[in-house]
BAFI-3210 file (N, C-alpha, C; in Angstrom, 3 decimals, decimal comma, padded with zeros to 6 digits):
// residues 102
n [1|2|3|4|5|6|7|8|9|10|11|12|13|14|15|16|17|18|19|20|21|22|23|24|25|26|27|28|29|30|31|32|33|34|35|36|37|38|39|40|41|42|43|44|45|46|47|48|49|50|51|52|53|54|55|56|57|58|59|60|61|62|63|64|65|66|67|68|69|70|71|72|73|74|75|76|77|78|79|80|81|82|83|84|85|86|87|88|89|90|91|92|93|94|95|96|97|98|99|100|101|102]
n.u [001,117|000,572|002,319|000,918|-002,602|-003,091|-000,796|000,641|001,982|003,260|004,560|006,801|008,809|011,455|013,041|015,991|016,222|014,450|012,567|009,283|007,986|006,260|006,765|006,037|004,173|002,551|002,927|003,696|002,582|-000,121|000,260|000,786|-001,632|-003,027|-002,126|-003,050|-005,934|-005,820|-005,293|-007,147|-009,478|-009,430|-007,576|-005,224|-002,014|-000,519|-002,014|-003,440|-003,666|-000,983|000,480|003,152|006,323|007,705|010,584|010,830|008,994|008,969|007,354|005,903|005,692|002,518|001,698|000,661|001,399|000,235|000,667|-000,768|-000,423|-001,343|-002,441|-001,129|-002,145|-002,389|-002,690|-003,271|-004,318|-005,299|-006,223|-007,282|-009,304|-009,884|-007,917|-009,175|-010,946|-010,132|-009,476|-011,556|-012,965|-011,304|-009,548|-011,180|-013,474|-012,875|-012,955|-011,475|-010,997|-011,893|-011,632|-009,653|-007,429|-004,316]
n.v [-001,154|001,909|005,211|007,325|007,814|009,358|010,309|013,654|015,002|018,602|019,666|022,457|023,170|025,356|026,848|028,325|028,269|029,381|027,418|025,975|025,922|024,783|026,311|028,789|029,161|029,539|027,998|026,918|028,832|027,384|025,644|025,749|026,810|024,216|023,089|024,494|024,293|021,740|021,218|022,664|021,203|019,101|017,080|016,422|014,409|011,279|008,783|009,721|012,621|013,923|017,116|017,583|019,501|018,852|018,474|019,283|017,303|016,411|016,853|019,305|021,026|020,169|021,426|023,677|020,832|017,989|015,180|011,986|010,180|006,904|006,748|006,740|009,216|011,661|014,989|018,087|021,585|024,660|026,943|027,501|026,882|024,341|022,999|022,536|021,090|018,646|018,250|017,328|015,938|013,985|013,420|013,666|011,630|010,009|009,569|010,163|013,143|013,286|015,433|016,931|015,048|013,885]
n.w [-000,026|-000,688|000,889|000,470|-000,662|-003,211|-004,847|-006,120|-008,351|-009,784|-012,489|-012,500|-013,341|-014,750|-017,640|-019,598|-021,714|-023,834|-024,850|-024,542|-020,933|-018,151|-015,860|-016,575|-017,901|-014,999|-013,288|-010,778|-008,970|-009,263|-008,385|-005,545|-005,155|-005,312|-002,964|-001,032|-000,884|-001,005|001,818|002,864|002,865|003,853|003,359|003,376|004,239|005,684|004,270|002,581|000,878|-001,171|-001,927|-004,485|-006,217|-008,887|-010,892|-014,572|-016,098|-019,007|-021,278|-021,038|-023,479|-023,641|-021,538|-019,012|-016,813|-014,912|-013,117|-011,682|-008,805|-007,515|-009,749|-012,361|-014,246|-016,185|-016,557|-018,143|-017,364|-017,297|-014,907|-011,988|-011,561|-012,995|-011,626|-008,927|-010,367|-010,800|-008,035|-006,667|-008,289|-009,542|-006,946|-005,139|-005,713|-007,083|-009,549|-013,183|-015,162|-017,867|-019,670|-019,508|-019,320|-020,410]
ca.u [000,137|001,146|002,012|-000,345|-003,416|-002,580|000,958|000,463|003,249|002,623|005,731|007,210|010,012|011,564|013,785|016,325|016,735|013,667|011,893|008,220|007,691|005,582|006,721|005,926|002,798|001,913|002,889|004,205|001,443|-001,424|000,645|000,532|-003,165|-003,443|-001,803|-003,944|-007,097|-006,405|-005,689|-008,371|-010,509|-008,932|-007,393|-003,767|-001,324|-000,196|-003,059|-004,299|-003,158|-000,116|000,727|004,162|006,183|008,695|011,023|010,715|008,238|009,220|005,726|006,471|004,677|001,868|001,317|001,156|000,463|000,310|000,267|-001,342|000,003|-000,691|-003,057|-000,710|-003,280|-001,627|-003,600|-002,962|-004,608|-005,197|-006,140|-007,146|-010,798|-009,554|-007,135|-010,763|-012,556|-009,107|-009,408|-012,808|-013,667|-010,463|-008,610|-012,428|-014,717|-012,137|-013,413|-010,459|-011,701|-011,849|-011,604|-008,216|-006,302|-002,953]
ca.v [-000,191|003,421|005,937|008,280|007,241|009,828|011,376|014,447|015,802|019,497|020,305|023,494|023,491|026,388|026,357|029,483|028,340|029,837|026,520|026,248|025,014|024,795|027,354|029,907|029,149|029,638|026,023|027,074|029,512|026,739|024,226|026,459|026,824|022,891|022,405|025,019|023,222|020,024|021,246|023,064|020,319|017,885|015,964|016,587|013,996|010,294|008,097|010,731|013,374|014,872|017,746|018,177|020,043|017,805|019,357|018,789|015,656|016,161|017,298|021,153|021,414|020,185|022,107|023,314|019,306|017,476|013,693|011,963|008,829|005,932|005,914|007,212|009,453|013,223|016,018|019,516|021,933|025,665|027,362|026,891|026,297|023,110|022,229|022,241|020,143|017,731|017,960|017,255|014,618|012,678|012,812|013,201|011,045|009,012|009,434|010,589|014,524|013,206|015,934|017,270|013,746|013,827]
ca.w [-000,084|-000,714|001,876|000,334|-001,792|-003,581|-004,463|-007,082|-008,929|-010,262|-013,047|-012,224|-014,457|-015,421|-019,213|-019,535|-022,876|-024,720|-024,769|-023,133|-019,844|-017,247|-014,780|-017,805|-017,605|-013,457|-012,349|-009,030|-008,713|-009,543|-007,576|-004,397|-004,656|-004,685|-001,998|000,206|-001,383|000,030|003,461|003,447|002,561|005,015|002,172|003,050|005,007|005,544|003,790|001,957|-000,459|-000,651|-003,112|-004,883|-007,404|-009,522|-011,853|-015,510|-016,630|-020,078|-021,465|-021,004|-024,683|-023,513|-020,527|-018,076|-016,689|-013,695|-012,601|-010,405|-008,671|-008,295|-011,176|-013,757|-015,118|-016,424|-016,807|-018,732|-016,577|-017,286|-014,201|-010,566|-011,688|-013,510|-010,373|-008,408|-011,210|-010,414|-006,914|-006,654|-008,980|-009,306|-005,855|-003,726|-006,002|-007,486|-011,427|-013,864|-015,280|-018,887|-020,618|-019,018|-019,748|-022,045]
c.u [000,995|000,509|001,070|-001,592|-003,567|-002,046|000,657|001,344|003,040|004,197|005,906|008,421|010,224|013,034|014,490|017,019|015,743|012,288|010,498|008,705|006,938|005,257|006,224|004,547|001,374|001,728|002,993|003,027|000,341|-001,171|000,496|-000,980|-003,482|-003,408|-002,558|-005,156|-007,041|-006,060|-006,370|-009,335|-010,199|-007,851|-006,145|-003,392|-000,919|-001,473|-003,897|-003,699|-001,638|000,863|002,463|004,797|007,512|009,050|010,733|010,024|008,536|008,068|004,987|005,207|003,267|000,974|000,623|000,524|001,055|-000,080|-000,538|-001,121|-001,204|-001,166|-002,398|-001,482|-002,184|-002,797|-002,881|-004,013|-004,505|-005,231|-006,562|-009,015|-010,667|-008,829|-008,596|-011,133|-011,522|-009,551|-010,564|-013,809|-012,590|-010,253|-009,727|-013,207|-014,253|-012,580|-012,427|-011,209|-010,987|-011,142|-010,420|-007,482|-005,582|-002,510]
c.v [001,172|004,306|007,258|007,664|008,289|010,824|012,350|015,456|017,218|019,892|021,945|023,498|024,552|026,572|027,585|028,856|028,646|028,914|026,420|025,157|025,650|025,783|028,906|030,274|029,171|028,567|026,147|027,577|028,238|025,723|024,686|026,382|025,703|022,810|023,401|024,846|021,879|019,910|021,611|022,393|018,922|017,043|015,702|015,692|012,927|009,657|009,000|011,410|014,280|015,147|018,393|018,602|018,832|019,225|018,845|016,996|015,649|016,149|018,555|021,616|021,555|020,747|023,109|021,597|018,891|015,810|012,977|010,375|007,891|005,432|006,146|008,107|011,332|014,361|017,646|020,193|023,699|026,634|026,899|026,230|024,999|022,483|021,741|020,946|018,669|017,127|017,114|015,950|013,363|012,207|012,660|012,178|009,507|008,900|010,736|011,833|013,821|014,249|016,755|016,181|014,681|012,689]
c.w [000,029|000,342|001,653|-000,538|-003,020|-003,527|-006,123|-007,440|-010,329|-011,140|-012,948|-012,467|-015,001|-016,423|-019,020|-021,184|-024,192|-024,972|-023,613|-022,196|-018,991|-016,510|-015,660|-017,547|-016,549|-012,531|-010,953|-008,731|-008,339|-008,304|-005,765|-003,458|-004,633|-003,528|-001,291|-000,361|-000,879|001,023|003,835|003,402|003,435|004,303|002,584|004,311|004,974|005,150|002,862|000,436|-000,360|-002,545|-003,631|-005,990|-007,974|-010,642|-013,211|-015,838|-017,905|-020,675|-021,080|-022,013|-024,566|-022,123|-020,545|-016,928|-015,342|-013,536|-011,689|-010,304|-007,643|-009,500|-012,059|-014,616|-015,068|-016,773|-017,224|-018,455|-017,326|-016,415|-012,808|-010,991|-012,400|-012,273|-009,491|-009,294|-010,620|-009,160|-006,837|-007,377|-008,968|-007,710|-004,320|-003,722|-006,524|-009,026|-011,984|-014,563|-016,841|-019,708|-020,293|-019,042|-021,044|-022,026]
res [m|s|y|y|r|h|h|v|f|f|c|c|n|q|r|n|d|g|r|e|c|c|n|d|k|g|a|s|r|v|r|d|y|a|k|q|k|v|k|e|l|g|l|a|g|p|g|k|v|r|i|n|q|a|g|c|l|d|r|c|a|e|g|p|v|v|v|v|y|p|d|g|v|w|y|r|y|v|d|e|e|d|v|d|e|i|v|n|e|h|l|v|a|g|r|p|v|e|r|l|k|i]
***
């Protein structure tokens, strides 16, 4: 059994060579929002949900991206409303958000 029911990684990669990267699209800000949202809902902690920052997940061109483990579901999001949907549907209700999957 996993230490967390869901371990969520937000790509917060910052490239300095001109190529697209998730952090240019607000990934760190949205990751912070997701962490706060999960805490407010009482979902954070061992046996529950952990939100983490990741380095490059090598899908920045599709980004910003987030991946939910152990499910292995990859999402592209635009803003906090998309993250709310991922939290409520996937992390709480157990239903992946098909419209955001990549």
